[in-house]
C-alpha positions in Angstrom: -10.3 -8.8 -3.1 -8.3 -6.8 -1.0 -4.9 -7.8 0.1 -3.9 -7.5 3.6 -2.3 -3.6 4.9 0.9 -2.5 6.6 0.6 1.1 8.3 3.6 4.0 7.5 4.3 4.8 11.4 2.7 4.0 14.9 4.8 7.1 15.8 1.2 8.8 15.6 1.1 10.6 19.4 3.1 13.9 17.8 0.9 14.4 14.6 -2.4 13.6 17.0 -1.1 16.8 18.8 -0.6 18.8 16.4 -4.2 18.2 15.0 -5.5 19.2 18.1 -3.5 22.5 18.2 -5.2 23.6 14.9 -8.5 22.8 16.0 -7.9 25.0 18.6 -6.5 27.9 16.3 -9.5 27.0 14.2 -13.3 28.8 15.4 -14.5 25.5 16.3 -14.3 24.2 19.8 -14.4 20.6 20.0 -16.2 20.3 22.9 -19.5 21.3 21.3 -19.2 21.3 17.7 -17.1 18.3 17.3 -19.9 16.0 20.0 -20.8 13.3 17.4 -24.0 14.2 15.5 -26.4 11.3 16.5 -25.5 11.8 20.2 -27.6 13.6 22.4 -25.4 13.1 25.2 -23.1 16.2 26.1 -19.2 15.0 26.2 -17.8 14.4 30.1 -14.3 16.2 31.0 -11.5 13.6 31.6 -8.4 14.8 33.8 -6.8 13.4 31.7 -6.2 11.9 27.9 -8.5 8.7 27.7 -6.9 6.3 24.6 -9.1 4.4 23.2 -9.2 0.9 21.2 -11.5 -0.6 18.4 -11.6 -3.9 17.1 -13.5 -5.6 13.7 -15.9 -8.6 14.1 -18.0 -10.7 11.4 -21.4 -7.9 12.0 -19.6 -4.5 13.7 -17.2 -2.6 15.4 -16.4 -2.2 19.1 -14.6 0.2 21.0 -12.9 -0.2 24.3 -11.0 2.1 27.5 -7.5 1.4 26.4 -6.1 1.9 29.7 -9.1 -0.8 31.8 -10.1 -2.0 28.5 -13.4 -1.9 29.3 -15.9 -2.0 25.8 -17.4 1.8 25.6 -19.4 0.5 22.1 -20.6 -2.0 20.0 -21.8 -0.7 16.4 -23.5 -2.6 13.9 -22.0 -2.7 10.2 -22.7 -4.6 7.4 -19.6 -6.7 5.4 -15.9 -7.3 6.5 -14.4 -3.8 7.3 -10.9 -2.1 7.9 -9.5 -0.2 10.3 -6.6 2.2 9.8 -6.3 5.5 12.2 -6.8 8.8 11.2 -3.6 10.0 13.2 -5.3 13.0 14.8 -6.0 10.6 17.8 -9.3 10.4 17.8 -10.6 8.9 14.3 -10.3 5.7 12.4 -11.4 4.5 8.5 -13.2 2.5 8.2 -13.0 0.6 5.1 -16.5 -0.6 3.8 -17.2 -2.0 0.6 -18.2 1.5 -1.2 -15.1 3.7 0.5 -13.5 4.8 3.6 -15.9 5.9 6.5 -15.0 8.1 9.2 -15.7 6.5 13.2 -15.2 9.2 15.8 -13.9 7.2 18.9 -14.7 9.8 21.1 -11.9 10.7 22.4 -10.1 14.2 21.8 -8.3 16.7 23.4 -8.3 20.4 23.7 -4.4 22.3 23.6 -5.4 25.1 25.2 -3.0 27.6 26.4 0.3 25.7 28.1 -1.9 22.6 28.0 -5.2 20.1 27.5 -8.8 19.9 27.7 -10.2 16.9 28.2 -13.0 15.1 27.2 -15.1 11.8 25.9 -18.6 11.0 24.7 -20.1 8.0 23.2 -18.3 6.2 20.3 -20.2 6.7 16.9 -20.0 6.2 12.7 -20.1 9.9 11.8 -20.8 10.1 8.0 -18.0 11.3 6.8 -16.8 9.6 4.1 -14.3 9.3 0.7 -12.9 7.6 -1.5 -14.6 4.9 -3.8 -14.7 1.3 -4.8 -12.3 -1.1 -3.1 -10.4 0.3 -0.7 -7.0 -0.5 0.3 -4.0 1.0 1.9 -4.9 4.1 4.8 -1.1 6.3 5.3 -0.3 8.8 7.5 2.6 11.2 6.7 3.3 14.1 7.3 0.7 16.1 9.2 -1.9 14.4 6.0 -3.5 10.8 5.4 -3.1 9.5 1.9 -6.4 7.0 1.2 -6.2 4.9 -1.9 -8.9 3.2 -3.9 -8.1 0.4 -5.6 -11.4 0.0 -7.7 -10.9 3.4 -9.6 -8.1 4.0 -8.3 -8.8 7.9 -6.9 -6.1 8.8 -4.6 -7.3 11.4 -1.1 -5.4 13.4 0.6 -7.6 14.6 3.7 -5.7 16.6 7.0 -6.6 14.7 9.9 -7.1 18.4 12.0 -10.2 18.9 9.4 -11.7 15.7 10.3 -11.3 17.0 13.8 -14.2 19.9 12.7 -16.3 17.6 11.3 -15.2 18.7 7.7 -15.1 16.0 5.4 -13.0 17.8 2.5 -10.0 16.6 0.7 -8.0 17.0 -1.9 -8.1 14.0 -4.8 -6.1 12.7 -8.2 -6.8 10.2 -10.2 -3.8 7.4 -11.2 -3.7 6.4 -15.1 -4.5 2.6 -13.8 -6.7 1.1 -11.2 -5.0 -1.5 -9.1 -4.3 -2.4 -5.7 -1.9 0.5 -4.5 -0.7 3.5 -2.3 0.4 6.9 -1.9 2.2 8.7 0.4 1.9 12.5 0.4 5.0 14.6 1.6 4.8 18.2 3.0 6.5 19.8 0.4 3.2 18.9 -1.5 4.3 16.2 -3.5 2.8 12.3 -3.1 4.6 9.2 -3.4 2.2 6.7 -5.4 2.5 2.6 -6.9 2.6 2.0 -10.4 0.3 -0.8 -12.5 -3.2 -2.0 -12.9 -5.7 -4.6 -12.9 -3.4 -7.9 -13.2 0.1 -5.8 -11.7 2.7 -3.3 -10.4 5.1 -2.8 -12.0 6.9 0.3 -8.6 6.6 3.6 -8.1 6.3 7.1 -9.2 7.4 10.7 -7.6 4.2 13.8 -8.5 5.3 17.2 -7.5 2.3 19.5 -6.3 0.5 19.9 -9.4 0.8 16.1 -9.9 4.0 15.9 -12.6 5.6 13.2 -12.4 9.2 13.8 -11.9 11.0 10.3 -10.5 9.9 6.8 -12.0 11.5 3.6 -10.7 10.0 0.1 -12.7 12.2 -1.8 -10.5 9.8 -3.5 -8.5 7.7 -6.0 -9.6 4.6 -6.5 -7.2 4.8 -3.8 -5.3 3.3 -3.2 -2.1 3.3 -1.8 1.0 5.8 1.8 2.8 6.6 2.5 6.0 8.2 5.5 6.5 11.4 6.4 8.9 13.9 8.6 10.0 15.0 12.2 7.5 12.4 11.9 5.6 13.2 8.2 3.7 10.7 5.9 2.3 10.1 2.6 1.7 8.3 0.6 -0.7 8.7 -3.4 -0.3 8.0 -6.2 -3.5 8.9 -9.1 -4.2 12.7 -9.3 -5.3 13.6 -6.1 -2.5 13.0 -3.5 -1.4 13.1 0.5 -2.8 14.1 3.4 -1.5 13.0 7.0 -1.7 15.4 9.6 -0.8 14.0 13.2 -1.0 13.5 12.4 -5.2 15.8 9.0 -5.3 14.5 5.7 -5.4 16.6 3.0 -4.7 16.4 -0.5 -5.3 17.9 -2.9 -3.0 18.2 -6.6 -3.5 17.9 -10.4 -1.5 20.4 -12.6 -1.4 17.4 -15.1 -2.8 15.8 -15.9 -6.4 12.5 -14.8 -4.8 11.3 -12.8 -1.3 8.6 -10.5 -1.5 8.8 -8.0 1.4 5.1 -6.6 1.8 4.8 -5.5 5.0 6.3 -3.3 6.6 6.8 -0.6 9.9 8.6 2.6 10.1 9.9 4.6 13.2 10.2 8.0 12.0 13.0 8.5 14.2 14.6 5.3 13.8 16.6 4.8 9.8 15.8 1.4 9.8 12.8 -0.1 8.6 11.4 -3.1 9.9 9.6 -6.0 7.2 8.1 -9.1 6.8 9.8 -12.0 4.2 8.8 -14.6 2.5 10.8 -16.8 -0.1 8.4 -19.4 -1.5 7.1 -18.2 -4.8 4.7 -21.0 -5.2 3.7 -20.8 -2.0 -0.3 -19.9 -1.5 -0.2 -19.5 1.9 3.8 -19.3 3.6 4.0 -18.8 6.9 7.8 -17.4 7.1 10.3 -17.4 10.2 12.4 -15.2 8.6 11.5 -11.2 9.1 13.9 -8.1 6.8 15.9 -5.0 8.7 16.6 -2.4 5.5 19.2 0.1 6.7 17.5 3.5 4.7 20.9 5.5 4.9 22.5 2.8 3.2 21.2 -0.1 1.5 21.5 -2.8 3.5 19.8 -5.8 4.3 19.0 -7.9 7.2 17.7 -10.9 7.4 16.7 -11.9 10.5 15.6 -15.2 11.8 12.3 -15.4 14.7 11.9 -18.7 15.5 8.7 -19.4 15.0 6.2 -17.9 12.3 3.9 -15.0 11.9 1.6 -12.9 10.2 1.6 -9.5 8.2 -0.8 -8.7 11.5 1.9 -9.2 13.6 4.7 -6.3 13.2 5.2 -3.5 15.5 7.9 -0.3 16.7 7.7 -0.1 19.9 9.8 2.3 22.4 13.2 3.4 21.2 12.0 1.9 17.6 12.5 -1.3 19.1 10.7 -3.8 16.5 8.4 -5.4 18.1 6.8 -9.0 16.7 3.9 -11.5 17.6 4.9 -15.1 16.8 2.7 -17.8 16.4 4.0 -19.1 19.6 2.3 -16.1 21.1 4.9 -14.7 22.8 5.9 -10.8 21.4 9.3 -10.8 20.2 11.8 -8.1 20.4 14.5 -6.7 18.6 16.9 -4.7 18.2 16.6 -3.1 15.0 20.8 -2.3 14.0 21.8 -5.3 15.6 19.1 -7.3 14.7 19.2 -9.1 18.4 16.9 -10.0 20.1 16.7 -8.2 23.3 13.4 -10.3 25.2 10.7 -12.8 24.5 7.4 -11.5 26.4 5.0 -14.7 26.7 1.5 -13.2 25.5 -1.5 -15.3 23.9 -1.9 -18.9 23.4 0.0 -20.5 20.2 -1.7 -19.8 16.6 -1.8 -20.7 13.3 -2.3 -17.8 10.6 -5.7 -18.7 8.9 -6.2 -19.7 5.1 -8.3 -16.9 4.3 -6.4 -13.5 5.9 -10.0 -11.9 5.7 -10.6 -14.5 8.7 -10.1 -13.6 12.7 -6.7 -13.9 14.0 -4.2 -12.0 17.2 -3.5 -8.6 16.3 -0.9 -6.6 17.3 -1.0 -2.8 18.5 1.8 -0.7 20.4 1.0 1.9 21.7 2.8 4.7 24.2 4.8 1.6 25.6 1.6 -0.3 25.6 0.8 -3.2 23.5 -1.6 -4.5 22.9 -3.2 -7.9 22.1 -5.9 -9.4 20.7 -6.7 -13.6 20.8 -9.6 -14.7 18.9 -9.9 -18.2 19.9 -10.0 -17.1 23.1 -12.3 -14.0 22.4 -9.9 -12.4 24.7 -7.2 -9.0 24.7 -4.7 -7.9 26.9 -2.1 -5.4 27.0 1.6 -6.0 28.1 3.7 -3.2 29.0 7.1 -3.2 27.0 9.0 -2.1 29.1 8.3 -4.2 32.0 7.1 -7.0 30.1 4.2 -7.2 32.9 0.5 -7.3 31.5 -1.2 -5.0 32.8 -4.7 -5.3 31.7 -6.8 -8.3 30.3 -10.1 -9.1 29.2 -13.0 -10.9 28.2 -14.4 -9.9 24.2 -18.3 -10.9 23.4 -17.1 -11.5 19.3 -13.7 -13.3 17.9 -12.3 -10.0 16.0 -10.7 -9.6 13.3 -8.4 -5.9 13.4 -7.0 -3.9 15.8 -6.6 -0.3 15.6 -6.0 2.3 18.5 -6.3 6.4 19.0 -4.9 8.1 22.0 -7.1 11.2 22.5 
């Protein structure tokens, strides 16, 4: 069974811009060569980029226009799937039973000198596939996508720009033992990868570009989740604290409780502070936490903050200026200054809710893109968009299904 995912960073706009710029310098034209293979309709040029949302449900994936929240497509899929942005402004990685499949959201920008040309087309599930059994974490970092297949221990490193060209190419390697793990590619060619087997996980290792181990830390029981902060620092959650990776140095930060699991994190490339969840009941079958963690990757200081309500692993995001944004079960968006741990806003969003007993069940999701918070509410079959700077609701729409996961692309 796959465990809840985390995302490394939500600051993907710069990576998307770099990706389409790379495409513009290549031989292929995304307005033609990258047209969805099963579409006979030519792309339409738009006056500006068209961000889109993807929402999974039992039996398919909905694609919406992120500005209007109007439905663009309803794509059938079999079984439970997970959604992760590919970081190139256009594609979404869909975790299926046998690996990762690429969803083309049908929106992109082609760089042309000092400006861009913007296009939309029909969304489609492509035939581009990666990985193997039990696809797990997807991490976008330093202009690469790292895909970890839990069932095989295979790690696929993919260039987001290659997906824009329609090329399903990857470099791969396999960790010593399959486990529910995660890998993070770094710009110098090294990879930070978790260590474990099918029974337990102990920590992380740093592999150089030849995939030779150069550093290791096994003081992180139950290692899970990752995030990226400023200055290239990375964090990985433990059941008794968190690991900070700074260059090839690995530092363990402990917590004030005998047990304190930080399993899901959200980072921001412009901030040294990493937002994390925090669970302190080792024996709980399902703990609904009310505290969250803020870890300063410069100093190793870890602060615990009381939210005043519970939240889920799908509740953590980063907002404008690196702020922490958390969707509480009280139905509100709670915005915090990460340096001080002070709440700066409470924005009503949806009705009160409770995290379901099964993590695969429909539950509210939060995604922040370009200063807008998108919140899905399965109980009422709707989605809303809120401007985080003003607190104003800018769009709302009904949905035909109870949705499970949510991912966004910039276009």
